[in-house]
C-alpha positions in Angstrom: 243.6 200.7 100.6 246.9 202.5 100.0 247.3 205.9 101.6 247.4 208.8 99.2 250.7 210.0 97.9 252.0 213.3 99.0 254.6 215.0 96.9 257.6 216.7 98.6 256.5 220.3 99.3 253.1 219.8 97.8 251.0 219.2 100.9 248.3 216.5 101.2 246.7 214.8 98.3 243.3 216.1 97.2 240.1 214.2 96.3 240.9 214.8 92.6 243.9 212.5 93.0 241.4 209.5 93.1 239.2 210.6 90.2 239.9 207.6 87.9 237.5 205.0 89.3 238.8 205.5 92.8 242.5 205.3 91.7 245.0 208.0 91.3 244.4 210.2 88.2 247.9 209.3 86.7 246.8 205.7 86.5 244.5 206.5 83.6 247.5 207.6 81.6 249.3 204.4 82.4 246.3 202.3 81.6 245.6 203.9 78.2 249.3 203.8 77.2 249.5 200.1 78.1 246.2 199.4 76.3 247.3 201.0 73.0 250.7 199.5 73.3 249.2 196.0 73.6 246.6 196.8 70.8 249.4 197.8 68.4 251.7 194.9 69.4 249.0 192.2 69.0 247.6 193.9 65.9 251.0 194.0 64.3 251.5 190.3 65.1 248.3 189.5 63.4 249.4 191.0 60.1 253.1 190.3 60.2 253.0 186.9 58.5 250.4 188.1 56.0 252.7 191.0 55.1 255.8 188.9 54.8 254.1 186.2 52.6 252.2 188.6 50.3 253.7 188.8 46.8 255.9 191.9 45.9 253.4 193.1 43.3 250.7 193.3 46.1 253.1 195.3 48.4 254.4 192.4 50.5 257.8 190.8 50.9 257.2 187.6 49.0 258.8 185.4 51.6 258.3 181.6 51.9 255.9 180.5 54.6 258.7 178.8 56.5 260.9 181.9 56.5 258.0 184.1 57.6 257.0 181.8 60.5 260.6 181.6 61.6 261.0 185.4 61.7 257.6 185.6 63.5 258.5 183.0 66.0 261.9 184.6 66.7 260.3 188.0 67.2 257.6 186.8 69.5 260.0 184.7 71.5 262.4 187.6 71.9 259.6 189.9 73.0 258.5 187.6 75.7 262.0 186.2 76.6 263.4 189.7 77.1 261.2 190.2 80.2 262.4 187.0 81.7 266.1 187.8 81.1 265.4 191.3 82.5 263.8 189.8 85.6 266.7 187.5 86.2 269.2 190.4 85.8 267.1 192.6 88.1 266.6 189.9 90.8 270.0 188.2 90.8 272.5 191.0 89.9 271.1 194.4 90.4 268.9 193.9 93.4 265.6 195.6 94.2 266.9 199.1 94.8 269.1 199.4 91.8 266.4 197.8 89.5 263.9 200.4 90.6 266.5 203.2 90.2 267.4 202.1 86.7 263.8 201.6 85.8 263.0 205.1 86.9 265.9 206.5 85.0 264.5 204.9 81.8 261.8 207.5 81.9 264.4 210.2 82.0 263.4 211.3 85.4 265.0 210.5 88.7 262.5 210.3 91.6 263.5 209.5 95.2 260.6 207.5 96.9 260.0 207.5 100.6 258.6 204.2 101.8 257.1 203.0 105.0 256.0 199.5 105.6 256.4 198.6 101.9 254.2 201.5 100.7 255.2 204.7 99.0 254.5 207.6 101.3 256.2 210.4 99.4 258.4 211.3 96.4 261.0 213.8 95.5 261.8 214.6 91.9 265.5 215.1 91.5 267.5 217.1 89.0 264.5 219.1 87.7 266.5 222.3 87.8 269.1 220.8 85.4 266.7 219.5 82.8 269.2 216.9 81.8 268.8 213.6 80.1 270.6 210.7 81.7 273.1 208.4 80.0 274.1 206.1 82.8 273.5 205.6 86.5 275.7 203.6 88.9 275.7 203.1 92.7 279.2 203.5 94.1 280.7 201.5 96.9 280.6 204.6 98.9 276.7 204.6 98.8 276.4 207.6 96.5 274.5 207.5 93.2 276.6 208.6 90.2 274.7 210.0 87.1 276.3 210.8 83.8 274.2 213.2 81.7 273.6 212.7 78.0 274.5 216.1 76.7 277.2 217.4 74.3 279.1 218.5 77.4 278.4 215.5 79.7 278.4 215.9 83.4 279.1 213.5 86.2 276.8 214.1 89.1 277.2 212.6 92.6 273.9 212.3 94.5 273.8 211.7 98.2 271.1 209.2 99.4 268.5 210.6 101.8 269.9 208.3 104.6 273.4 206.9 104.5 273.4 203.5 102.8 269.8 203.7 101.7 268.7 204.4 98.1 
C-alpha cells in the first residue's frame, strides 16, 4: 500500500484522505470525470454514422455510407493513434521528467513532486500567488525551468529545481 501523501506545509494526511473505498478522496473526482468522458466518447461514436447518413429533412447530414464510415474511421483512428504518438514523443524525445512536467502544466498548475523509492512522498504547488495561466514550459541547459505565462502582458519565469539538476 502506498504511504499517504503529505502536502508541503499541511502536516500529515488524515483518515478522510482515504474515504473513497480506501483510496484518496481526489480519486473519486478523477474516476467520475474519466467515466463520463468515456460515456460521452463511446456514446457519440454510436450515433455519429447515424447522424451523418440521416437525410437532411430529418436533421442529418445526408452523407453517403462510404463517406460517413471513412470519416468515422479517421476520427476513431486519430483518437487512438494520438496516444501512441504522444507516448513515443514522451518516451523518446522528452523523457520521464519533462513529460510529467508538461503533463502537469496541461492542467494549468505546476506541482513539484517529492519522490522516494519511486513513490510520491510530498508535493508543492508552485506559482499559486501569481494565479497565471501557462503558455509554454521549457527546461534549459542550465537545469532551470522556464515558464512563459499566457497573459496580455506575458512574463518569463525562471524556476530553480529543488536540487541542482533534478526536476
